N, CA and C atoms of all chains as a GROMACS GRO file, in nm:
protein
  630
    1UNK      N    1   2.619   3.728  -1.524
    1UNK     CA    2   2.654   3.700  -1.384
    1UNK      C    3   2.686   3.551  -1.361
    2UNK      N    4   2.622   3.464  -1.439
    2UNK     CA    5   2.660   3.322  -1.429
    2UNK      C    6   2.790   3.303  -1.507
    3UNK      N    7   2.878   3.223  -1.451
    3UNK     CA    8   3.010   3.206  -1.514
    3UNK      C    9   2.996   3.138  -1.650
    4UNK      N   10   3.054   3.197  -1.754
    4UNK     CA   11   3.041   3.143  -1.890
    4UNK      C   12   3.143   3.032  -1.914
    5UNK      N   13   3.121   2.920  -1.849
    5UNK     CA   14   3.216   2.809  -1.857
    5UNK      C   15   3.203   2.734  -1.990
    6UNK      N   16   3.312   2.669  -2.032
    6UNK     CA   17   3.310   2.594  -2.158
    6UNK      C   18   3.237   2.461  -2.141
    7UNK      N   19   3.233   2.386  -2.246
    7UNK     CA   20   3.176   2.251  -2.245
    7UNK      C   21   3.255   2.163  -2.148
    8UNK      N   22   3.188   2.084  -2.062
    8UNK     CA   23   3.261   1.992  -1.973
    8UNK      C   24   3.341   1.890  -2.056
    9UNK      N   25   3.443   1.830  -1.995
    9UNK     CA   26   3.481   1.839  -1.855
    9UNK      C   27   3.570   1.960  -1.822
   10UNK      N   28   3.548   2.012  -1.702
   10UNK     CA   29   3.637   2.114  -1.643
   10UNK      C   30   3.624   2.097  -1.491
   11UNK      N   31   3.692   2.176  -1.414
   11UNK     CA   32   3.688   2.158  -1.270
   11UNK      C   33   3.615   2.272  -1.199
   12UNK      N   34   3.554   2.240  -1.085
   12UNK     CA   35   3.493   2.341  -0.997
   12UNK      C   36   3.554   2.325  -0.858
   13UNK      N   37   3.582   2.437  -0.794
   13UNK     CA   38   3.621   2.436  -0.653
   13UNK      C   39   3.508   2.504  -0.575
   14UNK      N   40   3.441   2.427  -0.492
   14UNK     CA   41   3.331   2.480  -0.411
   14UNK      C   42   3.388   2.515  -0.273
   15UNK      N   43   3.390   2.644  -0.243
   15UNK     CA   44   3.441   2.690  -0.113
   15UNK      C   45   3.322   2.743  -0.034
   16UNK      N   46   3.286   2.675   0.075
   16UNK     CA   47   3.176   2.722   0.160
   16UNK      C   48   3.233   2.759   0.296
   17UNK      N   49   3.178   2.864   0.355
   17UNK     CA   50   3.235   2.913   0.481
   17UNK      C   51   3.132   2.977   0.572
   18UNK      N   52   3.162   2.971   0.701
   18UNK     CA   53   3.087   3.045   0.803
   18UNK      C   54   3.186   3.148   0.857
   19UNK      N   55   3.148   3.273   0.855
   19UNK     CA   56   3.238   3.380   0.896
   19UNK      C   57   3.229   3.405   1.046
   20UNK      N   58   3.339   3.445   1.106
   20UNK     CA   59   3.337   3.493   1.245
   20UNK      C   60   3.328   3.644   1.240
   21UNK      N   61   3.443   3.707   1.232
   21UNK     CA   62   3.446   3.852   1.228
   21UNK      C   63   3.453   3.899   1.083
   22UNK      N   64   3.453   4.027   1.065
   22UNK     CA   65   3.435   4.090   0.937
   22UNK      C   66   3.503   4.224   0.949
   23UNK      N   67   3.610   4.247   0.876
   23UNK     CA   68   3.680   4.375   0.888
   23UNK      C   69   3.718   4.426   0.749
   24UNK      N   70   3.776   4.546   0.747
   24UNK     CA   71   3.813   4.608   0.621
   24UNK      C   72   3.915   4.522   0.547
   25UNK      N   73   4.005   4.462   0.624
   25UNK     CA   74   4.107   4.375   0.565
   25UNK      C   75   4.043   4.257   0.492
   26UNK      N   76   3.934   4.203   0.550
   26UNK     CA   77   3.863   4.092   0.485
   26UNK      C   78   3.809   4.135   0.349
   27UNK      N   79   3.741   4.250   0.349
   27UNK     CA   80   3.678   4.300   0.225
   27UNK      C   81   3.784   4.323   0.117
   28UNK      N   82   3.892   4.391   0.156
   28UNK     CA   83   3.998   4.420   0.060
   28UNK      C   84   4.064   4.292   0.008
   29UNK      N   85   4.084   4.199   0.100
   29UNK     CA   86   4.148   4.073   0.061
   29UNK      C   87   4.058   3.995  -0.035
   30UNK      N   88   3.928   3.993  -0.005
   30UNK     CA   89   3.834   3.920  -0.091
   30UNK      C   90   3.834   3.977  -0.233
   31UNK      N   91   3.833   4.109  -0.243
   31UNK     CA   92   3.835   4.174  -0.375
   31UNK      C   93   3.966   4.142  -0.448
   32UNK      N   94   4.077   4.151  -0.373
   32UNK     CA   95   4.208   4.124  -0.432
   32UNK      C   96   4.220   3.978  -0.479
   33UNK      N   97   4.171   3.886  -0.399
   33UNK     CA   98   4.180   3.743  -0.436
   33UNK      C   99   4.097   3.714  -0.561
   34UNK      N  100   3.980   3.776  -0.569
   34UNK     CA  101   3.895   3.760  -0.685
   34UNK      C  102   3.969   3.806  -0.812
   35UNK      N  103   4.036   3.920  -0.799
   35UNK     CA  104   4.112   3.974  -0.912
   35UNK      C  105   4.230   3.883  -0.948
   36UNK      N  106   4.308   3.845  -0.846
   36UNK     CA  107   4.426   3.762  -0.871
   36UNK      C  108   4.389   3.626  -0.930
   37UNK      N  109   4.280   3.568  -0.879
   37UNK     CA  110   4.236   3.438  -0.932
   37UNK      C  111   4.204   3.450  -1.081
   38UNK      N  112   4.140   3.561  -1.117
   38UNK     CA  113   4.098   3.579  -1.256
   38UNK      C  114   4.218   3.592  -1.351
   39UNK      N  115   4.335   3.625  -1.295
   39UNK     CA  116   4.456   3.638  -1.378
   39UNK      C  117   4.533   3.507  -1.390
   40UNK      N  118   4.495   3.408  -1.309
   40UNK     CA  119   4.566   3.280  -1.308
   40UNK      C  120   4.541   3.203  -1.438
   41UNK      N  121   4.641   3.132  -1.481
   41UNK     CA  122   4.628   3.044  -1.598
   41UNK      C  123   4.524   2.935  -1.566
   42UNK      N  124   4.432   2.911  -1.655
   42UNK     CA  125   4.335   2.804  -1.636
   42UNK      C  126   4.208   2.848  -1.565
   43UNK      N  127   4.201   2.975  -1.521
   43UNK     CA  128   4.079   3.028  -1.456
   43UNK      C  129   3.967   3.041  -1.559
   44UNK      N  130   3.848   2.993  -1.526
   44UNK     CA  131   3.736   2.998  -1.621
   44UNK      C  132   3.621   3.088  -1.576
   45UNK      N  133   3.621   3.126  -1.447
   45UNK     CA  134   3.512   3.210  -1.397
   45UNK      C  135   3.477   3.173  -1.254
   46UNK      N  136   3.387   3.251  -1.195
   46UNK     CA  137   3.342   3.216  -1.060
   46UNK      C  138   3.204   3.274  -1.033
   47UNK      N  139   3.139   3.218  -0.931
   47UNK     CA  140   3.009   3.267  -0.882
   47UNK      C  141   3.016   3.272  -0.731
   48UNK      N  142   2.953   3.372  -0.670
   48UNK     CA  143   2.968   3.389  -0.526
   48UNK      C  144   2.844   3.452  -0.464
   49UNK      N  145   2.804   3.405  -0.347
   49UNK     CA  146   2.692   3.464  -0.271
   49UNK      C  147   2.710   3.429  -0.124
   50UNK      N  148   2.660   3.518  -0.038
   50UNK     CA  149   2.666   3.489   0.105
   50UNK      C  150   2.535   3.526   0.173
   51UNK      N  151   2.480   3.434   0.251
   51UNK     CA  152   2.373   3.466   0.348
   51UNK      C  153   2.425   3.411   0.481
   52UNK      N  154   2.359   3.310   0.537
   52UNK     CA  155   2.415   3.249   0.659
   52UNK      C  156   2.548   3.181   0.629
   53UNK      N  157   2.552   3.122   0.512
   53UNK     CA  158   2.673   3.056   0.466
   53UNK      C  159   2.724   3.131   0.341
   54UNK      N  160   2.853   3.136   0.325
   54UNK     CA  161   2.912   3.194   0.204
   54UNK      C  162   2.949   3.081   0.109
   55UNK      N  163   2.918   3.100  -0.017
   55UNK     CA  164   2.952   3.000  -0.119
   55UNK      C  165   3.025   3.070  -0.233
   56UNK      N  166   3.145   3.027  -0.261
   56UNK     CA  167   3.215   3.074  -0.380
   56UNK      C  168   3.253   2.951  -0.461
   57UNK      N  169   3.206   2.949  -0.585
   57UNK     CA  170   3.246   2.840  -0.675
   57UNK      C  171   3.335   2.900  -0.781
   58UNK      N  172   3.458   2.849  -0.792
   58UNK     CA  173   3.545   2.894  -0.900
   58UNK      C  174   3.565   2.777  -0.996
   59UNK      N  175   3.581   2.812  -1.122
   59UNK     CA  176   3.590   2.710  -1.228
   59UNK      C  177   3.726   2.716  -1.292
   60UNK      N  178   3.780   2.598  -1.321
   60UNK     CA  179   3.919   2.586  -1.366
   60UNK      C  180   3.932   2.484  -1.476
   61UNK      N  181   4.033   2.506  -1.559
   61UNK     CA  182   4.059   2.416  -1.672
   61UNK      C  183   4.100   2.277  -1.627
   62UNK      N  184   4.185   2.271  -1.524
   62UNK     CA  185   4.238   2.141  -1.482
   62UNK      C  186   4.290   2.149  -1.337
   63UNK      N  187   4.332   2.034  -1.285
   63UNK     CA  188   4.380   2.028  -1.146
   63UNK      C  189   4.510   2.108  -1.127
   64UNK      N  190   4.592   2.111  -1.230
   64UNK     CA  191   4.718   2.187  -1.226
   64UNK      C  192   4.690   2.336  -1.197
   65UNK      N  193   4.590   2.392  -1.263
   65UNK     CA  194   4.554   2.534  -1.241
   65UNK      C  195   4.508   2.557  -1.097
   66UNK      N  196   4.432   2.462  -1.044
   66UNK     CA  197   4.382   2.473  -0.906
   66UNK      C  198   4.499   2.468  -0.808
   67UNK      N  199   4.590   2.377  -0.831
   67UNK     CA  200   4.709   2.360  -0.747
   67UNK      C  201   4.794   2.488  -0.748
   68UNK      N  202   4.813   2.546  -0.866
   68UNK     CA  203   4.893   2.668  -0.878
   68UNK      C  204   4.828   2.786  -0.804
   69UNK      N  205   4.697   2.798  -0.814
   69UNK     CA  206   4.627   2.906  -0.744
   69UNK      C  207   4.632   2.884  -0.592
   70UNK      N  208   4.620   2.760  -0.549
   70UNK     CA  209   4.627   2.732  -0.405
   70UNK      C  210   4.763   2.772  -0.348
   71UNK      N  211   4.868   2.760  -0.429
   71UNK     CA  212   5.004   2.787  -0.382
   71UNK      C  213   5.051   2.930  -0.412
   72UNK      N  214   4.965   3.012  -0.475
   72UNK     CA  215   5.003   3.150  -0.508
   72UNK      C  216   5.028   3.226  -0.377
   73UNK      N  217   5.134   3.307  -0.374
   73UNK     CA  218   5.183   3.361  -0.246
   73UNK      C  219   5.082   3.453  -0.174
   74UNK      N  220   5.019   3.545  -0.246
   74UNK     CA  221   4.918   3.631  -0.181
   74UNK      C  222   4.800   3.548  -0.132
   75UNK      N  223   4.766   3.446  -0.208
   75UNK     CA  224   4.655   3.359  -0.172
   75UNK      C  225   4.689   3.277  -0.047
   76UNK      N  226   4.814   3.233  -0.035
   76UNK     CA  227   4.857   3.159   0.084
   76UNK      C  228   4.838   3.244   0.210
   77UNK      N  229   4.875   3.371   0.199
   77UNK     CA  230   4.861   3.464   0.313
   77UNK      C  231   4.712   3.482   0.347
   78UNK      N  232   4.629   3.496   0.243
   78UNK     CA  233   4.484   3.511   0.265
   78UNK      C  234   4.427   3.385   0.332
   79UNK      N  235   4.472   3.267   0.289
   79UNK     CA  236   4.426   3.142   0.349
   79UNK      C  237   4.462   3.136   0.498
   80UNK      N  238   4.583   3.183   0.528
   80UNK     CA  239   4.629   3.184   0.668
   80UNK      C  240   4.543   3.277   0.755
   81UNK      N  241   4.514   3.396   0.702
   81UNK     CA  242   4.429   3.492   0.775
   81UNK      C  243   4.287   3.436   0.792
   82UNK      N  244   4.241   3.365   0.690
   82UNK     CA  245   4.110   3.302   0.696
   82UNK      C  246   4.100   3.207   0.815
   83UNK      N  247   4.201   3.123   0.830
   83UNK     CA  248   4.203   3.027   0.941
   83UNK      C  249   4.218   3.099   1.076
   84UNK      N  250   4.300   3.204   1.078
   84UNK     CA  251   4.330   3.272   1.205
   84UNK      C  252   4.220   3.366   1.252
   85UNK      N  253   4.153   3.432   1.154
   85UNK     CA  254   4.064   3.542   1.191
   85UNK      C  255   3.920   3.530   1.142
   86UNK      N  256   3.905   3.504   1.012
   86UNK     CA  257   3.777   3.533   0.947
   86UNK      C  258   3.674   3.421   0.950
   87UNK      N  259   3.722   3.298   0.958
   87UNK     CA  260   3.628   3.187   0.942
   87UNK      C  261   3.613   3.103   1.069
   88UNK      N  262   3.488   3.074   1.104
   88UNK     CA  263   3.459   2.977   1.210
   88UNK      C  264   3.470   2.836   1.154
   89UNK      N  265   3.438   2.823   1.027
   89UNK     CA  266   3.448   2.693   0.960
   89UNK      C  267   3.450   2.716   0.809
   90UNK      N  268   3.519   2.631   0.740
   90UNK     CA  269   3.508   2.631   0.593
   90UNK      C  270   3.529   2.491   0.540
   91UNK      N  271   3.487   2.472   0.417
   91UNK     CA  272   3.510   2.344   0.349
   91UNK      C  273   3.542   2.375   0.203
   92UNK      N  274   3.643   2.311   0.151
   92UNK     CA  275   3.680   2.324   0.010
   92UNK      C  276   3.659   2.189  -0.056
   93UNK      N  277   3.585   2.189  -0.165
   93UNK     CA  278   3.560   2.065  -0.238
   93UNK      C  279   3.607   2.080  -0.382
   94UNK      N  280   3.695   1.992  -0.425
   94UNK     CA  281   3.749   1.995  -0.561
   94UNK      C  282   3.674   1.892  -0.644
   95UNK      N  283   3.611   1.939  -0.751
   95UNK     CA  284   3.514   1.857  -0.824
   95UNK      C  285   3.540   1.859  -0.975
   96UNK      N  286   3.519   1.746  -1.036
   96UNK     CA  287   3.519   1.737  -1.182
   96UNK      C  288   3.377   1.759  -1.234
   97UNK      N  289   3.358   1.865  -1.311
   97UNK     CA  290   3.226   1.890  -1.371
   97UNK      C  291   3.210   1.796  -1.490
   98UNK      N  292   3.118   1.704  -1.478
   98UNK     CA  293   3.101   1.602  -1.582
   98UNK      C  294   2.998   1.643  -1.686
   99UNK      N  295   2.900   1.725  -1.643
   99UNK     CA  296   2.786   1.753  -1.729
   99UNK      C  297   2.727   1.886  -1.685
  100UNK      N  298   2.680   1.967  -1.778
  100UNK     CA  299   2.606   2.087  -1.738
  100UNK      C  300   2.499   2.119  -1.840
  101UNK      N  301   2.398   2.192  -1.795
  101UNK     CA  302   2.294   2.238  -1.885
  101UNK      C  303   2.233   2.363  -1.823
  102UNK      N  304   2.170   2.443  -1.907
  102UNK     CA  305   2.119   2.568  -1.852
  102UNK      C  306   2.010   2.626  -1.938
  103UNK      N  307   1.980   2.750  -1.908
  103UNK     CA  308   1.864   2.816  -1.965
  103UNK      C  309   1.890   2.966  -1.954
  104UNK      N  310   1.856   3.038  -2.058
  104UNK     CA  311   1.868   3.184  -2.053
  104UNK      C  312   1.759   3.243  -2.139
  105UNK      N  313   1.691   3.344  -2.087
  105UNK     CA  314   1.584   3.408  -2.165
  105UNK      C  315   1.641   3.487  -2.280
  106UNK      N  316   2.591   2.441   0.966
  106UNK     CA  317   2.540   2.504   0.843
  106UNK      C  318   2.611   2.451   0.718
  107UNK      N  319   2.740   2.413   0.732
  107UNK     CA  320   2.806   2.351   0.617
  107UNK      C  321   2.759   2.205   0.611
  108UNK      N  322   2.734   2.158   0.492
  108UNK     CA  323   2.681   2.022   0.476
  108UNK      C  324   2.784   1.919   0.525
  109UNK      N  325   2.741   1.828   0.613
  109UNK     CA  326   2.832   1.729   0.671
  109UNK      C  327   2.849   1.609   0.578
  110UNK      N  328   2.914   1.632   0.467
  110UNK     CA  329   2.929   1.527   0.365
  110UNK      C  330   3.033   1.422   0.406
  111UNK      N  331   3.018   1.301   0.354
  111UNK     CA  332   3.113   1.194   0.386
  111UNK      C  333   3.245   1.212   0.310
  112UNK      N  334   3.334   1.120   0.329
  112UNK     CA  335   3.462   1.118   0.259
  112UNK      C  336   3.436   1.101   0.108
  113UNK      N  337   3.503   1.179   0.021
  113UNK     CA  338   3.485   1.158  -0.123
  113UNK      C  339   3.531   1.018  -0.164
  114UNK      N  340   3.483   0.973  -0.281
  114UNK     CA  341   3.402   1.045  -0.380
  114UNK      C  342   3.252   1.045  -0.349
  115UNK      N  343   3.189   1.156  -0.386
  115UNK     CA  344   3.044   1.169  -0.387
  115UNK      C  345   3.013   1.274  -0.493
  116UNK      N  346   2.887   1.307  -0.514
  116UNK     CA  347   2.852   1.402  -0.619
  116UNK      C  348   2.799   1.535  -0.564
  117UNK      N  349   2.823   1.641  -0.639
  117UNK     CA  350   2.766   1.773  -0.609
  117UNK      C  351   2.688   1.820  -0.731
  118UNK      N  352   2.573   1.881  -0.707
  118UNK     CA  353   2.500   1.948  -0.814
  118UNK      C  354   2.501   2.097  -0.781
  119UNK      N  355   2.570   2.174  -0.864
  119UNK     CA  356   2.579   2.319  -0.845
  119UNK      C  357   2.470   2.383  -0.930
  120UNK      N  358   2.373   2.444  -0.864
  120UNK     CA  359   2.264   2.511  -0.936
  120UNK      C  360   2.278   2.661  -0.912
  121UNK      N  361   2.311   2.737  -1.017
  121UNK     CA  362   2.324   2.883  -1.004
  121UNK      C  363   2.215   2.948  -1.088
  122UNK      N  364   2.160   3.058  -1.037
  122UNK     CA  365   2.047   3.118  -1.106
  122UNK      C  366   2.042   3.270  -1.087
  123UNK      N  367   1.980   3.335  -1.185
  123UNK     CA  368   1.945   3.477  -1.178
  123UNK      C  369   1.793   3.480  -1.177
  124UNK      N  370   1.736   3.544  -1.077
  124UNK     CA  371   1.591   3.544  -1.064
  124UNK      C  372   1.528   3.659  -1.143
  125UNK      N  373   1.408   3.638  -1.192
  125UNK     CA  374   1.332   3.749  -1.251
  125UNK      C  375   1.238   3.801  -1.144
  126UNK      N  376   1.122   3.738  -1.136
  126UNK     CA  377   1.024   3.780  -1.037
  126UNK      C  378   1.037   3.692  -0.913
  127UNK      N  379   0.958   3.722  -0.817
  127UNK     CA  380   0.974   3.668  -0.683
  127UNK      C  381   0.835   3.672  -0.621
  128UNK      N  382   0.774   3.558  -0.597
  128UNK     CA  383   0.640   3.559  -0.542
  128UNK      C  384   0.627   3.457  -0.429
  129UNK      N  385   0.509   3.454  -0.368
  129UNK     CA  386   0.486   3.363  -0.255
  129UNK      C  387   0.502   3.219  -0.299
  130UNK      N  388   0.457   3.191  -0.420
  130UNK     CA  389   0.468   3.056  -0.475
  130UNK      C  390   0.615   3.012  -0.484
  131UNK      N  391   0.700   3.106  -0.523
  131UNK     CA  392   0.844   3.075  -0.531
  131UNK      C  393   0.897   3.035  -0.394
  132UNK      N  394   0.866   3.115  -0.294
  132UNK     CA  395   0.916   3.090  -0.158
  132UNK      C  396   0.868   2.955  -0.107
  133UNK      N  397   0.738   2.930  -0.123
  133UNK     CA  398   0.681   2.804  -0.076
  133UNK      C  399   0.739   2.684  -0.151
  134UNK      N  400   0.757   2.703  -0.282
  134UNK     CA  401   0.814   2.594  -0.363
  134UNK      C  402   0.958   2.565  -0.321
  135UNK      N  403   1.034   2.671  -0.298
  135UNK     CA  404   1.176   2.654  -0.259
  135UNK      C  405   1.185   2.575  -0.128
  136UNK      N  406   1.101   2.610  -0.032
  136UNK     CA  407   1.102   2.542   0.098
  136UNK      C  408   1.061   2.395   0.080
  137UNK      N  409   0.957   2.375  -0.001
  137UNK     CA  410   0.908   2.239  -0.025
  137UNK      C  411   1.013   2.153  -0.096
  138UNK      N  412   1.080   2.211  -0.195
  138UNK     CA  413   1.182   2.134  -0.270
  138UNK      C  414   1.299   2.096  -0.180
  139UNK      N  415   1.336   2.190  -0.092
  139UNK     CA  416   1.444   2.163   0.003
  139UNK      C  417   1.407   2.042   0.091
  140UNK      N  418   1.283   2.042   0.136
  140UNK     CA  419   1.236   1.933   0.221
  140UNK      C  420   1.230   1.801   0.144
  141UNK      N  421   1.170   1.806   0.024
  141UNK     CA  422   1.156   1.684  -0.055
  141UNK      C  423   1.292   1.626  -0.096
  142UNK      N  424   1.384   1.714  -0.132
  142UNK     CA  425   1.519   1.666  -0.169
  142UNK      C  426   1.582   1.590  -0.053
  143UNK      N  427   1.563   1.645   0.068
  143UNK     CA  428   1.626   1.584   0.186
  143UNK      C  429   1.571   1.445   0.216
  144UNK      N  430   1.452   1.415   0.162
  144UNK     CA  431   1.392   1.283   0.183
  144UNK      C  432   1.434   1.182   0.076
  145UNK      N  433   1.497   1.230  -0.031
  145UNK     CA  434   1.535   1.141  -0.142
  145UNK      C  435   1.647   1.047  -0.099
  146UNK      N  436   1.644   0.929  -0.153
  146UNK     CA  437   1.751   0.832  -0.130
  146UNK      C  438   1.881   0.888  -0.190
  147UNK      N  439   1.988   0.881  -0.114
  147UNK     CA  440   2.117   0.926  -0.166
  147UNK      C  441   2.148   1.072  -0.140
  148UNK      N  442   2.052   1.146  -0.080
  148UNK     CA  443   2.076   1.287  -0.047
  148UNK      C  444   2.175   1.298   0.069
  149UNK      N  445   2.275   1.384   0.054
  149UNK     CA  446   2.378   1.397   0.159
  149UNK      C  447   2.377   1.532   0.230
  150UNK      N  448   2.310   1.631   0.171
  150UNK     CA  449   2.308   1.764   0.233
  150UNK      C  450   2.306   1.872   0.126
  151UNK      N  451   2.294   1.998   0.170
  151UNK     CA  452   2.301   2.106   0.073
  151UNK      C  453   2.344   2.236   0.142
  152UNK      N  454   2.388   2.330   0.059
  152UNK     CA  455   2.424   2.464   0.105
  152UNK      C  456   2.365   2.563   0.005
  153UNK      N  457   2.318   2.679   0.054
  153UNK     CA  458   2.247   2.771  -0.033
  153UNK      C  459   2.267   2.916   0.010
  154UNK      N  460   2.284   3.006  -0.085
  154UNK     CA  461   2.293   3.150  -0.057
  154UNK      C  462   2.255   3.227  -0.182
  155UNK      N  463   2.198   3.345  -0.164
  155UNK     CA  464   2.165   3.430  -0.278
  155UNK      C  465   2.205   3.574  -0.252
  156UNK      N  466   2.275   3.634  -0.346
  156UNK     CA  467   2.291   3.781  -0.351
  156UNK      C  468   2.249   3.819  -0.494
  157UNK      N  469   2.341   3.870  -0.577
  157UNK     CA  470   2.304   3.894  -0.717
  157UNK      C  471   2.270   3.764  -0.787
  158UNK      N  472   2.349   3.664  -0.751
  158UNK     CA  473   2.328   3.531  -0.807
  158UNK      C  474   2.286   3.437  -0.693
  159UNK      N  475   2.202   3.341  -0.722
  159UNK     CA  476   2.167   3.238  -0.624
  159UNK      C  477   2.250   3.114  -0.650
  160UNK      N  478   2.302   3.056  -0.543
  160UNK     CA  479   2.381   2.933  -0.556
  160UNK      C  480   2.326   2.830  -0.459
  161UNK      N  481   2.284   2.717  -0.510
  161UNK     CA  482   2.247   2.605  -0.424
  161UNK      C  483   2.331   2.486  -0.467
  162UNK      N  484   2.406   2.433  -0.372
  162UNK     CA  485   2.483   2.312  -0.400
  162UNK      C  486   2.420   2.199  -0.320
  163UNK      N  487   2.377   2.096  -0.388
  163UNK     CA  488   2.326   1.977  -0.318
  163UNK      C  489   2.425   1.863  -0.340
  164UNK      N  490   2.434   1.777  -0.239
  164UNK     CA  491   2.532   1.669  -0.242
  164UNK      C  492   2.460   1.536  -0.243
  165UNK      N  493   2.513   1.443  -0.321
  165UNK     CA  494   2.445   1.316  -0.348
  165UNK      C  495   2.544   1.201  -0.348
  166UNK      N  496   2.491   1.084  -0.313
  166UNK     CA  497   2.573   0.963  -0.307
  166UNK      C  498   2.624   0.923  -0.446
  167UNK      N  499   2.536   0.932  -0.547
  167UNK     CA  500   2.574   0.884  -0.680
  167UNK      C  501   2.485   0.948  -0.788
  168UNK      N  502   2.514   0.919  -0.913
  168UNK     CA  503   2.440   0.978  -1.026
  168UNK      C  504   2.294   0.930  -1.029
  169UNK      N  505   2.273   0.807  -0.986
  169UNK     CA  506   2.139   0.750  -0.981
  169UNK      C  507   2.048   0.836  -0.891
  170UNK      N  508   2.097   0.875  -0.775
  170UNK     CA  509   2.019   0.959  -0.682
  170UNK      C  510   1.985   1.093  -0.745
  171UNK      N  511   2.080   1.150  -0.819
  171UNK     CA  512   2.058   1.280  -0.885
  171UNK      C  513   1.951   1.267  -0.992
  172UNK      N  514   1.960   1.160  -1.069
  172UNK     CA  515   1.864   1.132  -1.177
  172UNK      C  516   1.723   1.115  -1.119
  173UNK      N  517   1.711   1.043  -1.010
  173UNK     CA  518   1.580   1.020  -0.946
  173UNK      C  519   1.520   1.151  -0.895
  174UNK      N  520   1.602   1.235  -0.835
  174UNK     CA  521   1.553   1.364  -0.784
  174UNK      C  522   1.511   1.455  -0.900
  175UNK      N  523   1.587   1.454  -1.008
  175UNK     CA  524   1.553   1.537  -1.124
  175UNK      C  525   1.417   1.496  -1.180
  176UNK      N  526   1.383   1.368  -1.171
  176UNK     CA  527   1.258   1.316  -1.230
  176UNK      C  528   1.143   1.310  -1.130
  177UNK      N  529   1.166   1.353  -1.006
  177UNK     CA  530   1.060   1.349  -0.904
  177UNK      C  531   0.948   1.443  -0.947
  178UNK      N  532   0.822   1.400  -0.930
  178UNK     CA  533   0.710   1.471  -0.994
  178UNK      C  534   0.690   1.615  -0.946
  179UNK      N  535   0.695   1.639  -0.813
  179UNK     CA  536   0.682   1.777  -0.764
  179UNK      C  537   0.799   1.863  -0.813
  180UNK      N  538   0.915   1.800  -0.819
  180UNK     CA  539   1.035   1.871  -0.864
  180UNK      C  540   1.026   1.907  -1.013
  181UNK      N  541   0.967   1.818  -1.092
  181UNK     CA  542   0.948   1.846  -1.235
  181UNK      C  543   0.860   1.970  -1.254
  182UNK      N  544   0.754   1.978  -1.173
  182UNK     CA  545   0.664   2.093  -1.180
  182UNK      C  546   0.738   2.222  -1.140
  183UNK      N  547   0.820   2.212  -1.035
  183UNK     CA  548   0.898   2.329  -0.990
  183UNK      C  549   0.996   2.372  -1.099
  184UNK      N  550   1.060   2.275  -1.165
  184UNK     CA  551   1.154   2.307  -1.273
  184UNK      C  552   1.083   2.381  -1.387
  185UNK      N  553   0.960   2.337  -1.416
  185UNK     CA  554   0.882   2.400  -1.522
  185UNK      C  555   0.848   2.545  -1.488
  186UNK      N  556   0.804   2.566  -1.362
  186UNK     CA  557   0.773   2.703  -1.317
  186UNK      C  558   0.898   2.790  -1.317
  187UNK      N  559   1.010   2.730  -1.283
  187UNK     CA  560   1.137   2.803  -1.284
  187UNK      C  561   1.167   2.860  -1.422
  188UNK      N  562   1.149   2.775  -1.523
  188UNK     CA  563   1.174   2.819  -1.660
  188UNK      C  564   1.069   2.921  -1.707
  189UNK      N  565   0.946   2.902  -1.665
  189UNK     CA  566   0.837   2.988  -1.714
  189UNK      C  567   0.831   3.124  -1.642
  190UNK      N  568   0.865   3.124  -1.511
  190UNK     CA  569   0.837   3.243  -1.432
  190UNK      C  570   0.956   3.302  -1.357
  191UNK      N  571   1.028   3.216  -1.285
  191UNK     CA  572   1.115   3.268  -1.180
  191UNK      C  573   1.257   3.304  -1.221
  192UNK      N  574   1.306   3.237  -1.326
  192UNK     CA  575   1.447   3.255  -1.359
  192UNK      C  576   1.469   3.323  -1.494
  193UNK      N  577   1.559   3.420  -1.492
  193UNK     CA  578   1.606   3.481  -1.616
  193UNK      C  579   1.711   3.390  -1.678
  194UNK      N  580   1.784   3.321  -1.593
  194UNK     CA  581   1.889   3.229  -1.640
  194UNK      C  582   1.924   3.134  -1.527
  195UNK      N  583   1.960   3.014  -1.561
  195UNK     CA  584   2.017   2.924  -1.462
  195UNK      C  585   2.116   2.829  -1.529
  196UNK      N  586   2.197   2.769  -1.446
  196UNK     CA  587   2.291   2.667  -1.494
  196UNK      C  588   2.299   2.557  -1.389
  197UNK      N  589   2.294   2.434  -1.433
  197UNK     CA  590   2.309   2.320  -1.345
  197UNK      C  591   2.435   2.246  -1.385
  198UNK      N  592   2.521   2.222  -1.287
  198UNK     CA  593   2.646   2.151  -1.316
  198UNK      C  594   2.653   2.027  -1.227
  199UNK      N  595   2.669   1.913  -1.288
  199UNK     CA  596   2.678   1.786  -1.215
  199UNK      C  597   2.825   1.748  -1.204
  200UNK      N  598   2.871   1.732  -1.080
  200UNK     CA  599   3.015   1.721  -1.054
  200UNK      C  600   3.048   1.604  -0.963
  201UNK      N  601   3.159   1.542  -0.991
  201UNK     CA  602   3.215   1.440  -0.903
  201UNK      C  603   3.312   1.508  -0.805
  202UNK      N  604   3.280   1.502  -0.676
  202UNK     CA  605   3.371   1.559  -0.576
  202UNK      C  606   3.484   1.459  -0.554
  203UNK      N  607   3.603   1.500  -0.592
  203UNK     CA  608   3.718   1.408  -0.587
  203UNK      C  609   3.795   1.421  -0.456
  204UNK      N  610   3.790   1.540  -0.396
  204UNK     CA  611   3.876   1.568  -0.282
  204UNK      C  612   3.810   1.678  -0.201
  205UNK      N  613   3.819   1.673  -0.069
  205UNK     CA  614   3.774   1.787   0.010
  205UNK      C  615   3.859   1.801   0.135
  206UNK      N  616   3.860   1.922   0.189
  206UNK     CA  617   3.929   1.946   0.316
  206UNK      C  618   3.863   2.066   0.379
  207UNK      N  619   3.878   2.078   0.510
  207UNK     CA  620   3.810   2.188   0.577
  207UNK      C  621   3.874   2.223   0.708
  208UNK      N  622   3.801   2.302   0.783
  208UNK     CA  623   3.852   2.362   0.905
  208UNK      C  624   3.732   2.400   0.988
  209UNK      N  625   3.741   2.375   1.116
  209UNK     CA  626   3.633   2.418   1.206
  209UNK      C  627   3.696   2.452   1.340
  210UNK      N  628   3.658   2.565   1.398
  210UNK     CA  629   3.713   2.606   1.528
  210UNK      C  630   3.662   2.515   1.639
   0.00000   0.00000   0.00000
C-alpha cells in the first residue's frame, strides 16, 4: 500500500483538499485520474487518504513528468470541475524528495 | 484545515504508514506528538488523514528544524513504540517544496 518509490532524488506532488459536494461524477473521475496518472511516463506511485482533509501524494521521476500530467487533457477537465464543483479549497505542492527511510515488518 | 504555509522554498516531511494494532496509548501519543511538533522551532503546519494508509505531512522552515524534531526525546520514544507496536510499515520522505499553488472559495 505504501508507494514503492526508488532511491531519491525523485519528485512528490502533495495535493491536499477540502471537499464541498460529492457526487457520482467525482468518484468516477477520481478513479479515472488515478488510472490515467499511473499510465503517464515518469509516474512512480501514489498514496491517498481522506478524513477532514484529503491528501494525495503522487511520486514522479522528474518535473517534466509532472508538467505533462498537469497538461493531460482529461486531467485538465478534472481540474476545472474540481475548481467549479468539488473543492472548497485545495493546495498543490511540488517537492523534491531529497531523502527517505522506512521500515517494514 | 489546509496548512497555511509560507511562500516556497520550505520543507515537507511526508510520513506514510500502515498500522498494525491500535490502542489508547497510540491515540494519546499521536495527539501529544502533534502538540509537541507544533511547539518546535521552524514548524509551519501539518495535514493528516488515514484510510487504508495513514498520511501525515508536516511542514518545516529548514532541515535543521526537521533534525531537531526527529531527535526530540518524547518523539524518539514515540518512534520506538511505532516500530515495536503500531506500524506494520512506514516511510518517511524529506522533501524540499519548490513550488505551490492553490485555490480557496
